[in-house]
C-alpha positions in Angstrom: 125.3 123.3 137.9 123.2 125.8 135.9 121.5 124.7 132.7 123.5 125.5 129.6 121.8 125.4 126.2 123.7 123.6 123.5 125.8 125.7 121.1 124.5 126.3 117.6 127.2 123.9 116.3 126.1 121.0 118.6 122.4 121.7 117.8 123.2 121.6 114.0 125.1 118.3 114.4 122.2 116.7 116.3 119.7 118.0 113.8 121.8 116.6 111.0 122.0 113.2 112.7 118.2 113.1 113.3 117.5 114.0 109.7 119.9 111.3 108.4 118.2 108.7 110.6 114.8 109.8 109.4 115.9 109.5 105.7 117.5 106.1 106.3 114.5 104.8 108.2 112.3 106.0 105.3 114.3 104.1 102.7 112.9 100.8 101.9 114.6 97.8 100.3 112.5 96.3 97.6 112.9 92.6 96.8 113.1 91.5 93.2 111.6 88.1 94.1 108.0 87.7 93.1 105.8 86.5 96.0 104.2 83.1 95.5 100.8 83.5 93.8 101.4 87.2 92.8 100.5 87.3 89.1 99.0 90.4 87.5 98.8 88.9 84.0 95.4 89.6 82.4 92.8 92.2 81.7 91.7 94.5 84.5 88.6 96.8 84.4 88.2 99.8 86.7 85.8 99.4 89.6 84.6 103.1 89.6 82.7 102.8 92.8 85.8 101.7 94.7 88.1 104.2 93.0 89.0 107.8 93.3 88.2 110.0 90.3 91.0 110.8 87.9 92.7 114.1 88.6 91.3 117.2 86.9 94.5 118.2 85.0 93.1 121.6 84.0 92.2 122.5 87.6 95.7 121.4 88.7 97.3 123.5 86.1 95.2 126.6 87.1 96.0 126.1 90.8 99.7 125.7 90.0 99.7 128.8 87.7 98.4 130.8 90.7 101.1 129.3 92.9 103.8 130.2 90.4 102.5 133.8 90.2 102.5 134.0 94.0 106.0 132.6 94.1 104.9 129.4 96.0 106.1 127.1 93.1 109.5 127.6 91.5 109.9 124.7 89.0 107.1 124.8 86.4 108.4 121.4 85.0 107.6 119.7 88.4 103.9 120.0 87.8 101.1 117.8 88.9 99.5 118.6 85.6 101.7 115.9 84.0 100.5 113.2 86.5 98.2 111.5 83.9 101.0 111.4 81.4 103.7 110.3 83.8 101.5 107.9 85.8 98.7 106.8 83.4 97.1 104.4 85.9 95.5 107.5 87.6 93.1 107.8 84.7 93.0 104.3 83.2 89.7 102.5 83.0 91.4 99.3 81.7 94.8 97.7 82.1 96.2 94.8 80.1 99.1 93.3 82.0 101.8 90.8 81.1 104.0 89.6 83.9 107.1 87.5 83.6 110.1 86.6 85.9 111.9 89.9 85.5 109.4 92.5 84.4 105.9 93.7 83.9 104.3 95.2 80.8 101.2 97.3 81.2 99.0 98.7 78.4 96.7 101.4 79.6 93.3 102.3 78.2 94.7 105.5 76.6 97.0 103.4 74.5 100.2 104.1 76.5 102.5 101.1 77.1 104.9 100.8 80.1 107.5 98.2 80.8 108.7 97.9 84.4 111.8 95.8 85.2 112.5 94.5 88.7 115.3 96.4 90.5 116.7 99.8 89.6 116.5 101.2 86.1 116.6 104.5 84.3 114.3 105.4 81.5 113.4 108.8 79.9 115.1 110.8 82.7 113.3 108.8 85.4 115.1 106.6 88.0 112.8 103.7 88.7 112.9 101.2 91.6 110.5 98.2 91.3 110.1 95.2 93.6 108.1 93.8 96.5 107.6 94.9 100.0 105.4 92.8 102.3 103.7 91.2 99.3 102.9 94.5 97.5 104.5 95.5 94.2 106.0 98.9 94.7 107.2 101.1 91.9 109.1 104.3 92.9 109.8 106.8 90.1 112.0 109.9 90.6 112.9 112.7 88.2 113.9 116.3 89.1 111.5 117.6 91.7 108.9 114.8 91.1 108.7 111.5 93.1 105.9 109.0 92.6 105.1 105.8 94.4 102.7 103.2 93.1 101.7 100.3 95.2 99.9 97.3 93.5 98.2 94.9 95.8 96.2 91.8 94.9 93.0 91.1 96.9 90.1 88.7 96.8 92.1 85.7 95.8 93.8 87.5 93.0 90.7 88.8 91.3 91.0 92.4 92.6 93.9 94.8 92.1 94.2 97.9 94.3 96.6 100.5 93.1 97.6 103.4 95.4 99.4 106.3 93.7 101.2 109.0 95.6 102.9 111.7 93.5 104.9 114.5 95.1 105.8 117.4 92.9 107.2 120.9 93.1 103.6 122.0 92.8 100.5 120.2 93.9 100.6 116.6 95.1 98.3 113.8 94.0 97.3 110.8 96.1 94.6 108.5 95.0 93.4 104.9 94.9 92.2 102.9 91.9 90.6 99.4 92.1 90.4 97.0 89.2 88.6 93.7 88.7 90.2 90.9 86.7 88.3 90.1 83.5 89.9 86.8 82.5 
């Protein structure tokens, strides 16, 4: 029997099934249950030697302006230039955190305050999912063409906080790590 390639319709169906499986596998269920010993309450100071530098917002804006002019970026509102505003931890030198059974409040060194509630919430056009995965606090934020993921992990017996931030935009993407040491 000679080899017959699949029809376009069969190939499209198989591709659709594969894409659905990839998306489902990429989805993660976050637990609202705080792991034993996970407490972020306190003052945290940036360990600059163990942290990536804050993004250069002006350089991001210039690069995206060029991408827009070249037609590589369509949505000017989905810009990485807003990453410091939307994800203030990427530039914060100090965090003051209050944690309770159902939420977390963070005051950043620039004066911004953020409240994160466990589970799924909507705030200021953002859909936010917050909870734990393998002992790490995960905060996923989505709006329009922007998706951000923050992972907060305690190390060194709870005296060190490592925050990994990954922001995908319609323009440039930002991925960095910040490390903080508990002050009190």
